[in-house]
N, C-alpha and C positions, 0 to 999 in steps of 0.2 A: 246225161250227154256232157259232156264239156263245151263249154260255150265257142272255141272254138279251136282254129289248128294248131296254132302256138299252144299253147295247154294242154293238148292231148301229147303236144313232141315233149312238154315237160316232163309230166308227169312219163308217159311212155321210158323215158330216157332214164330218168331218176329212179324209175324203179331197176331199169335193167340194170343200171351203175351198184347201186345199193346190194341187190342180187350179185352179179357178178363180186363186191368186195366181199362177200360171204364167203363166196367161192375161193376166192383167193386164199382165204385166211383158212379154207378149209383144206386145201390145199400146204399150206404151208402145216398147219396142226399134223395133220397125216406123216407129212415126214420129219418134223421133228420127234413125234411119238415111237416112227418109224427107228430112225436112229439115236434116240432117246440124250439126244442132244445136249438142250439147255430146258431145264421145270423154268427158267423165271421168262426165257422167254415165250415159252408156249402160254405160261402164262396170264403175259402180258399181251398176246394175240388174241386169248379166249376172252380177255374184257373188252379189246377193239371189237371183236366179231358181235359182241354178245349189243355193243351201238348201232353196230349194223342191223341186226335184226330187227332193233326198233324201227328204224330207218326203214325197212324193206317192207314191214308190218303198213305202216301208214302210206307207201307207195302200191302196195297190194289192195288195202283197203282203197285207195280213189279211184286206182283201174276200176274197181267190183263197182264204184257208187256214181261214176263218170259213163261208164261201158265203154271204156277206152281198150284197145285189144294190146296187148304187150309187143314188146318186137319181137319179130322171127325168129330173131337169132338168138334166143334165149338160149338155147339145148348147145348151139354153140359158143357163147358167152362163155357159158358153164362149164365147157371143156375146157377152152381158152384162159379161165379165171383159173381153176382149177390146177393147169398144167404149170401158171405162173409162179402161183404160190407155192406150190412143192418143187420147181424147179429153183428158186430164189431158195427157197429154205435149205435144199440140198449144199446152195452153195455157201453158207454161213448167217450167222446172224447178221455179217453187214449188208449182205444181199439182201434175206428178210427185208429189214427195215427199210432198205433202198426201197425195196417196193412200194411198202406203203407209203413212206415222204413223195417217190416219184407220182403214186398218184394222186396224193391227197392233194399234190400242188395244182392238178389240172384239174380236179372237182372243185378245187377253192375258187379255180379264175372261172370253172362252169357254174357254179352254186352263185356268184356274183353278179352274173352276167340274169341270171334269172331271175332274183331278187331286184336287180334296174328293172327289166324288162316285167314283171309283177308288180312293182311299185309305181312305174311310168303307164303304164295299159290294163289294166287289174284288179282297179281299187278296191271292187268290192270281195276279192280272194284273200282275206286279211290268216284264215288258216294256214292257209299255203305259203302265204310270205312267212308268216309266225313261222312255220316246218321247215323249209326250206334254211331260213335265219339258223335257228336252232343246229338243224344237219350241217352246216358250215362250218359251225364254231365247234362239234364233234370231232371234221375232219380234221380240222384245224390242231385240235389237241392231238392227236393220233398222228401227223404229223411232226408235231411238237416231238412226241414221246419217242418217235421213229429216229429223230438227230439226235438226242437225250440218249438214247440205247448202241447210238457208235453208226449212223446212217451218213454216208460222204459220197462225193461224186470222182473220186479223183480216179485217174486211169481207166481200170476198167470199168469201173462202176461208174464213170461220165457217162460209156460206151451205155449200158445196160438203164440208166437213167432214161437215154435220148428213146432208146427202143421201149420202154415203157410207156413214156409220155406219149409216142407216138403212138403205139396202139392202143391208146387210152383214149386218146382224140380221135383215133378213125372209129373205135366201136362209141362213141359219144354220137356221133356223126351222123351214122348208121342206123344206130338204135334210133335217133330221131324221127328217122322218114320210112323205115321199112318194119 
């Protein structure tokens, strides 16, 4: 059993987030394969998805070991994540990469806050802290790849960025509690 409510929330929301990332990439890959649009982009998305699978496996293990239930919204997030991924990929490479950049920018701050909390309040959670730090680095790498591949926030893309970030922040808050 998790030591406290805050740790339960951290593990629950990180599990949901990593699963959501995989669903976003699944949606993007489906659209890219359907459109036969860009094999290089498809390869990059697949590589980032592999990192997320490693992250998800760790948090699934933590849920089981600590007897923490996943968010009740998991099926809903699966649908929304897949739809977001599919929709951004249909819009093209710039939107596909912006989706990654936008989500990862929210996750960067989210993981930073968790690292600070664990470091200051949960000294015995060395393994969890190590994993969150590593996963944050992976997410920052994904953000950097997205910008290298053409993500930007000009015009319509600035609006898309705001929508994705707002949705990501809402999903985080909901998944922590429910």
